ZADO-1210 file (C-alpha; in nm, 4 decimals, padded with zeros to 6 digits):
<atoms>
<atom x="01.9291" y="-00.6377" z="-01.8779" code="UNK" pos="1"/>
<atom x="02.1862" y="-00.8983" z="-01.9705" code="UNK" pos="2"/>
<atom x="02.5123" y="-00.8029" z="-02.1410" code="UNK" pos="3"/>
<atom x="02.6988" y="-01.0851" z="-02.3136" code="UNK" pos="4"/>
<atom x="03.0331" y="-01.0641" z="-02.4922" code="UNK" pos="5"/>
<atom x="03.1876" y="-01.3763" z="-02.6341" code="UNK" pos="6"/>
<atom x="03.5590" y="-01.4416" z="-02.6201" code="UNK" pos="7"/>
<atom x="03.7896" y="-01.7373" z="-02.6593" code="UNK" pos="8"/>
<atom x="03.8945" y="-01.8807" z="-02.3219" code="UNK" pos="9"/>
<atom x="04.2161" y="-02.0710" z="-02.3802" code="UNK" pos="10"/>
<atom x="04.5369" y="-02.1583" z="-02.2024" code="UNK" pos="11"/>
<atom x="04.8907" y="-02.1366" z="-02.3340" code="UNK" pos="12"/>
<atom x="05.1787" y="-02.3745" z="-02.2689" code="UNK" pos="13"/>
<atom x="05.5299" y="-02.2553" z="-02.1870" code="UNK" pos="14"/>
<atom x="05.6565" y="-02.4314" z="-02.4975" code="UNK" pos="15"/>
<atom x="05.4331" y="-02.2069" z="-02.7101" code="UNK" pos="16"/>
<atom x="05.5960" y="-01.8871" z="-02.5820" code="UNK" pos="17"/>
<atom x="05.8977" y="-01.7066" z="-02.7215" code="UNK" pos="18"/>
<atom x="06.2241" y="-01.8447" z="-02.5757" code="UNK" pos="19"/>
<atom x="06.2772" y="-01.5539" z="-02.3314" code="UNK" pos="20"/>
<atom x="05.9181" y="-01.5247" z="-02.2068" code="UNK" pos="21"/>
<atom x="05.9341" y="-01.7857" z="-01.9319" code="UNK" pos="22"/>
<atom x="06.2190" y="-01.5889" z="-01.7727" code="UNK" pos="23"/>
<atom x="06.0105" y="-01.2711" z="-01.7861" code="UNK" pos="24"/>
<atom x="05.7113" y="-01.4455" z="-01.6274" code="UNK" pos="25"/>
<atom x="05.9288" y="-01.5858" z="-01.3497" code="UNK" pos="26"/>
<atom x="06.0559" y="-01.2312" z="-01.2881" code="UNK" pos="27"/>
<atom x="05.6924" y="-01.1208" z="-01.2547" code="UNK" pos="28"/>
<atom x="05.6449" y="-01.3753" z="-00.9744" code="UNK" pos="29"/>
<atom x="05.9525" y="-01.2268" z="-00.8026" code="UNK" pos="30"/>
<atom x="05.8004" y="-00.8773" z="-00.8382" code="UNK" pos="31"/>
<atom x="05.4852" y="-01.0097" z="-00.6677" code="UNK" pos="32"/>
<atom x="05.6959" y="-01.1480" z="-00.3824" code="UNK" pos="33"/>
<atom x="05.8773" y="-00.8134" z="-00.3503" code="UNK" pos="34"/>
<atom x="05.5449" y="-00.6274" z="-00.3344" code="UNK" pos="35"/>
<atom x="05.4268" y="-00.8637" z="-00.0605" code="UNK" pos="36"/>
<atom x="05.7505" y="-00.8146" z="00.1357" code="UNK" pos="37"/>
<atom x="05.6937" y="-00.4362" z="00.1220" code="UNK" pos="38"/>
<atom x="05.3489" y="-00.4836" z="00.2781" code="UNK" pos="39"/>
<atom x="05.1447" y="-00.4655" z="-00.0422" code="UNK" pos="40"/>
<atom x="04.9208" y="-00.7216" z="-00.2061" code="UNK" pos="41"/>
<atom x="05.1179" y="-00.9882" z="-00.3974" code="UNK" pos="42"/>
<atom x="05.0642" y="-00.8655" z="-00.7520" code="UNK" pos="43"/>
<atom x="05.3052" y="-00.7380" z="-01.0146" code="UNK" pos="44"/>
<atom x="05.3855" y="-00.6982" z="-01.3807" code="UNK" pos="45"/>
<atom x="05.6510" y="-00.5772" z="-01.6185" code="UNK" pos="46"/>
<atom x="05.6666" y="-00.4151" z="-01.9601" code="UNK" pos="47"/>
<atom x="05.9007" y="-00.5457" z="-02.2303" code="UNK" pos="48"/>
<atom x="05.9803" y="-00.4693" z="-02.5897" code="UNK" pos="49"/>
<atom x="05.9506" y="-00.7109" z="-02.8829" code="UNK" pos="50"/>
<atom x="06.2928" y="-00.8599" z="-02.8027" code="UNK" pos="51"/>
<atom x="06.2162" y="-00.9248" z="-02.4367" code="UNK" pos="52"/>
<atom x="06.4107" y="-00.6289" z="-02.2974" code="UNK" pos="53"/>
<atom x="06.2513" y="-00.5188" z="-01.9709" code="UNK" pos="54"/>
<atom x="06.1502" y="-00.1541" z="-01.9940" code="UNK" pos="55"/>
<atom x="05.9859" y="-00.1192" z="-01.6519" code="UNK" pos="56"/>
<atom x="05.8617" y="-00.3252" z="-01.3597" code="UNK" pos="57"/>
<atom x="05.5798" y="-00.2562" z="-01.1179" code="UNK" pos="58"/>
<atom x="05.4461" y="-00.4156" z="-00.8031" code="UNK" pos="59"/>
<atom x="05.1166" y="-00.3418" z="-00.6321" code="UNK" pos="60"/>
<atom x="05.1318" y="-00.0302" z="-00.4105" code="UNK" pos="61"/>
<atom x="04.7807" y="-00.0160" z="-00.2702" code="UNK" pos="62"/>
<atom x="04.8895" y="-00.0445" z="00.0939" code="UNK" pos="63"/>
<atom x="05.2130" y="00.1574" z="00.0890" code="UNK" pos="64"/>
<atom x="05.0536" y="00.4076" z="-00.1476" code="UNK" pos="65"/>
<atom x="04.8320" y="00.5397" z="00.1277" code="UNK" pos="66"/>
<atom x="04.5399" y="00.3110" z="00.0581" code="UNK" pos="67"/>
<atom x="04.4993" y="00.4201" z="-00.3047" code="UNK" pos="68"/>
<atom x="04.2540" y="00.1595" z="-00.4335" code="UNK" pos="69"/>
<atom x="04.3696" y="00.2279" z="-00.7902" code="UNK" pos="70"/>
<atom x="04.7344" y="00.1445" z="-00.7143" code="UNK" pos="71"/>
<atom x="04.7183" y="-00.1927" z="-00.8875" code="UNK" pos="72"/>
<atom x="05.0448" y="-00.2892" z="-01.0552" code="UNK" pos="73"/>
<atom x="04.9027" y="-00.2796" z="-01.4089" code="UNK" pos="74"/>
<atom x="04.7388" y="00.0615" z="-01.3705" code="UNK" pos="75"/>
<atom x="05.0523" y="00.2103" z="-01.2161" code="UNK" pos="76"/>
<atom x="05.2687" y="00.0646" z="-01.4914" code="UNK" pos="77"/>
<atom x="05.0350" y="00.1956" z="-01.7632" code="UNK" pos="78"/>
<atom x="05.0408" y="00.5450" z="-01.6091" code="UNK" pos="79"/>
<atom x="05.4202" y="00.5461" z="-01.6144" code="UNK" pos="80"/>
<atom x="05.4512" y="00.3868" z="-01.9589" code="UNK" pos="81"/>
<atom x="05.2026" y="00.6239" z="-02.1212" code="UNK" pos="82"/>
<atom x="05.4204" y="00.9147" z="-02.0106" code="UNK" pos="83"/>
<atom x="05.7279" y="00.7643" z="-02.1777" code="UNK" pos="84"/>
<atom x="05.5958" y="00.5925" z="-02.4898" code="UNK" pos="85"/>
<atom x="05.3613" y="00.7060" z="-02.7651" code="UNK" pos="86"/>
<atom x="05.0454" y="00.5103" z="-02.8429" code="UNK" pos="87"/>
<atom x="05.2177" y="00.3896" z="-03.1609" code="UNK" pos="88"/>
<atom x="05.5113" y="00.2564" z="-02.9561" code="UNK" pos="89"/>
<atom x="05.2805" y="00.1029" z="-02.6941" code="UNK" pos="90"/>
<atom x="05.1064" y="-00.1186" z="-02.9469" code="UNK" pos="91"/>
<atom x="05.4387" y="-00.2986" z="-03.0031" code="UNK" pos="92"/>
<atom x="05.5047" y="-00.3634" z="-02.6327" code="UNK" pos="93"/>
<atom x="05.3988" y="-00.6525" z="-02.4088" code="UNK" pos="94"/>
<atom x="05.2896" y="-00.6545" z="-02.0459" code="UNK" pos="95"/>
<atom x="05.3824" y="-00.9700" z="-01.8570" code="UNK" pos="96"/>
<atom x="05.1367" y="-01.0035" z="-01.5738" code="UNK" pos="97"/>
<atom x="05.0856" y="-01.2307" z="-01.2756" code="UNK" pos="98"/>
<atom x="04.7182" y="-01.2763" z="-01.3465" code="UNK" pos="99"/>
<atom x="04.4275" y="-01.1610" z="-01.5495" code="UNK" pos="100"/>
<atom x="04.3885" y="-00.7836" z="-01.5159" code="UNK" pos="101"/>
<atom x="04.0835" y="-00.6573" z="-01.3314" code="UNK" pos="102"/>
<atom x="03.8344" y="-00.4407" z="-01.5191" code="UNK" pos="103"/>
<atom x="04.0049" y="-00.1185" z="-01.4068" code="UNK" pos="104"/>
<atom x="04.3492" y="-00.2361" z="-01.5175" code="UNK" pos="105"/>
<atom x="04.2098" y="-00.3770" z="-01.8419" code="UNK" pos="106"/>
<atom x="04.0725" y="-00.0281" z="-01.9072" code="UNK" pos="107"/>
<atom x="04.4158" y="00.1269" z="-01.8440" code="UNK" pos="108"/>
<atom x="04.5720" y="-00.1268" z="-02.0826" code="UNK" pos="109"/>
<atom x="04.3085" y="-00.0482" z="-02.3431" code="UNK" pos="110"/>
<atom x="04.3401" y="00.3312" z="-02.3162" code="UNK" pos="111"/>
<atom x="04.7190" y="00.3072" z="-02.3182" code="UNK" pos="112"/>
<atom x="04.7065" y="00.1184" z="-02.6494" code="UNK" pos="113"/>
<atom x="04.9133" y="-00.1766" z="-02.5283" code="UNK" pos="114"/>
<atom x="04.9348" y="-00.4379" z="-02.8010" code="UNK" pos="115"/>
<atom x="04.9838" y="-00.7587" z="-02.6056" code="UNK" pos="116"/>
<atom x="04.9526" y="-00.9075" z="-02.2594" code="UNK" pos="117"/>
<atom x="05.0868" y="-01.2404" z="-02.1326" code="UNK" pos="118"/>
<atom x="04.9321" y="-01.3547" z="-01.8044" code="UNK" pos="119"/>
<atom x="05.0115" y="-01.6367" z="-01.5669" code="UNK" pos="120"/>
<atom x="04.6969" y="-01.7031" z="-01.3637" code="UNK" pos="121"/>
<atom x="04.3221" y="-01.7221" z="-01.4145" code="UNK" pos="122"/>
<atom x="04.1058" y="-01.4770" z="-01.2229" code="UNK" pos="123"/>
<atom x="03.8707" y="-01.7630" z="-01.1363" code="UNK" pos="124"/>
<atom x="04.1555" y="-01.9541" z="-00.9684" code="UNK" pos="125"/>
<atom x="04.2730" y="-01.6449" z="-00.7761" code="UNK" pos="126"/>
<atom x="03.9179" y="-01.5967" z="-00.6493" code="UNK" pos="127"/>
<atom x="03.9474" y="-01.9332" z="-00.4731" code="UNK" pos="128"/>
<atom x="04.2094" y="-01.7644" z="-00.2507" code="UNK" pos="129"/>
<atom x="04.0616" y="-01.4148" z="-00.2164" code="UNK" pos="130"/>
<atom x="03.6993" y="-01.5142" z="-00.1745" code="UNK" pos="131"/>
<atom x="03.5038" y="-01.2121" z="-00.0573" code="UNK" pos="132"/>
<atom x="03.7983" y="-01.0467" z="00.1223" code="UNK" pos="133"/>
<atom x="03.7155" y="-00.6752" z="00.1200" code="UNK" pos="134"/>
<atom x="04.0716" y="-00.5960" z="00.0057" code="UNK" pos="135"/>
<atom x="04.0211" y="-00.7771" z="-00.3265" code="UNK" pos="136"/>
<atom x="03.6530" y="-00.8294" z="-00.4132" code="UNK" pos="137"/>
<atom x="03.7218" y="-01.0042" z="-00.7418" code="UNK" pos="138"/>
<atom x="03.4930" y="-00.9147" z="-01.0322" code="UNK" pos="139"/>
<atom x="03.3682" y="-01.1876" z="-01.2608" code="UNK" pos="140"/>
<atom x="03.4536" y="-00.9794" z="-01.5677" code="UNK" pos="141"/>
<atom x="03.7320" y="-01.1255" z="-01.7821" code="UNK" pos="142"/>
<atom x="03.9770" y="-00.8772" z="-01.9322" code="UNK" pos="143"/>
<atom x="03.9067" y="-01.0266" z="-02.2742" code="UNK" pos="144"/>
<atom x="03.5454" y="-00.9115" z="-02.2409" code="UNK" pos="145"/>
<atom x="03.6601" y="-00.5570" z="-02.1596" code="UNK" pos="146"/>
<atom x="03.8959" y="-00.5611" z="-02.4608" code="UNK" pos="147"/>
<atom x="03.6304" y="-00.7132" z="-02.6902" code="UNK" pos="148"/>
<atom x="03.3994" y="-00.4244" z="-02.6026" code="UNK" pos="149"/>
<atom x="03.6399" y="-00.1744" z="-02.7565" code="UNK" pos="150"/>
<atom x="03.7765" y="-00.0893" z="-03.0974" code="UNK" pos="151"/>
<atom x="04.1322" y="-00.2219" z="-03.0628" code="UNK" pos="152"/>
<atom x="04.2820" y="-00.5649" z="-03.0948" code="UNK" pos="153"/>
<atom x="04.4797" y="-00.6490" z="-02.7813" code="UNK" pos="154"/>
<atom x="04.6426" y="-00.9899" z="-02.7981" code="UNK" pos="155"/>
<atom x="04.5921" y="-01.1885" z="-02.4755" code="UNK" pos="156"/>
<atom x="04.8224" y="-01.4847" z="-02.4169" code="UNK" pos="157"/>
<atom x="04.7601" y="-01.7184" z="-02.1275" code="UNK" pos="158"/>
<atom x="04.6925" y="-01.8211" z="-01.8684" code="UNK" pos="159"/>
<atom x="05.0131" y="-02.0218" z="-01.8335" code="UNK" pos="160"/>
<atom x="04.9014" y="-02.3067" z="-01.6097" code="UNK" pos="161"/>
<atom x="05.2555" y="-02.4434" z="-01.5603" code="UNK" pos="162"/>
<atom x="05.3381" y="-02.1265" z="-01.3625" code="UNK" pos="163"/>
<atom x="05.0003" y="-02.0638" z="-01.1999" code="UNK" pos="164"/>
<atom x="05.0740" y="-02.2556" z="-00.8788" code="UNK" pos="165"/>
<atom x="05.4032" y="-02.0670" z="-00.8310" code="UNK" pos="166"/>
<atom x="05.2109" y="-01.7389" z="-00.8354" code="UNK" pos="167"/>
<atom x="04.9199" y="-01.8630" z="-00.6246" code="UNK" pos="168"/>
<atom x="05.1553" y="-01.9829" z="-00.3469" code="UNK" pos="169"/>
<atom x="05.2090" y="-01.6154" z="-00.2653" code="UNK" pos="170"/>
<atom x="04.8357" y="-01.5902" z="-00.1881" code="UNK" pos="171"/>
<atom x="04.8100" y="-01.8870" z="00.0482" code="UNK" pos="172"/>
<atom x="04.6849" y="-01.7625" z="00.3874" code="UNK" pos="173"/>
<atom x="04.7191" y="-01.4008" z="00.2725" code="UNK" pos="174"/>
<atom x="04.3514" y="-01.3199" z="00.2157" code="UNK" pos="175"/>
<atom x="04.0834" y="-01.3381" z="00.4854" code="UNK" pos="176"/>
<atom x="03.7585" y="-01.4328" z="00.3130" code="UNK" pos="177"/>
<atom x="03.4489" y="-01.4879" z="00.5247" code="UNK" pos="178"/>
<atom x="03.3692" y="-01.7785" z="00.2958" code="UNK" pos="179"/>
<atom x="03.5764" y="-02.0148" z="00.0842" code="UNK" pos="180"/>
<atom x="03.4415" y="-02.0304" z="-00.2701" code="UNK" pos="181"/>
</atoms>
């Protein structure tokens, strides 16, 4: 059985973003660095309102969270946000993310009714660093495909290639794949 969902795979330039969004994305990279310094995987995100006001930040907590494999930054942020904001409010908020959400996190974004996500890096590029490392066995399932399978319109902006290398530097020599893709 073959399941195919079509989606538009496009990149976004910094100049196409709102004036404050580059600052928010650079803060996301700092959140990733902070997560790494705490002993977690170098991933992070933040939630902002329509004016760019940061409402919450979240780094990965899989390691310091007792090995909770669901403690990805996006899923943790969506759990917290859904307890503070209604689904109506959530559709007007934006998650700024270091990379493309995995299928689990895309599901959390979908169920939380988030209206927009802006992401820095491509999952395919991250996979070049993680390879088959058991700590991050990357799925070849774009978040846009998960979103397209549902009944809601979630705007996906990115990847932002001008910032991708800054994020990926945090992953150099971090993962231990048995093979390099």
